[in-house]
N, C-alpha and C positions, 0 to 999 in steps of 0.2 A: 822328840824335839819338834817344835813347830817352826815352819818357815814363814818369815815375814819379809816381803820385798819392800824396802824403804825408798822414799823419794831421795833425790840428791841432797846431800848434806853440805858439802863444800865448806868445812870448818878447819881452821889451822890445828895441827897437833904438834907435839914435841916427840921426836924419835929419840929415845934415850939409849938404845943399843942397836947395833947392826951386826949381822953375821957376814963374814968375809968382806967387811967394809962396804957392803952393797945392800943386802937384804935387811928389811926392818925386823928386829928381834924383840923389841919392846917399844911401846909408845904411851904417851899420856894424852887423854882426851877428856875434856870437861872435868879435870882434876882426878880422874881415875887411871891407874896404870893398867895396861893390857900387855900380857906376855904372849908373843906370837908362838903358837905351837907348830904351825906349818905355813909355808908360802905355797899356795895352791896354783898360782899363775902369775906371770910377770910379762909385761910388754912395754914398748916405748911408743909414744905418740909425738907427732910434730905438727906444728901449725904456724902459719905466718902471722906476724904481729907488726904493727907500725914501727916497732923498734927492731924488728928482725925476726929470725926464726926462734920459736919457743919449743923446747923439747921437754917431755915429762917421762919419767919412769913410773909405771903403774903396777900395783901389786894387789892381788887378791889374797888376803891372809886370814887364817883361822886362829881364834883365841878360845879360851875356855868359855867366854861369854857369848861370842858371835863370830860371824864371818864378815869382814870389812873389805872395801876397796880403798886403798891408800894411793896417793900420788906424790911425787917429788918433782917440783919445778927445778930443772937443772940450772936455769939461768940465775935464780935467786937462792938456790939450795933451801927452798921452802917446802915443808911437808903439809899435806892436807888429808882429811878423811873425806872421801867422795860419796860413799854410800855404805849403809849397813845392809848386807845381803840377807842374812838370817840371824835370828837371836835364839839362844837356847833358853827354854823355859822350864 
């Protein structure tokens, strides 16, 4: 397996399944479904915004295709893919 560190992506995704109502279990990105095999890391970030405080849950997840960093904007319940950490070739 080769490791490729990607630039920030910052694209919306659709999370189609969650485990325990919290962890992403499957998501659709660019029309392709990805099943999450493992959540390797999770953390919460917070920042100030002119509308108030914005919090995000972030997840480093491994799928059969790659390892991704996903985030959920808690204010809008919007999910994004932030980065592809590595791809399996």
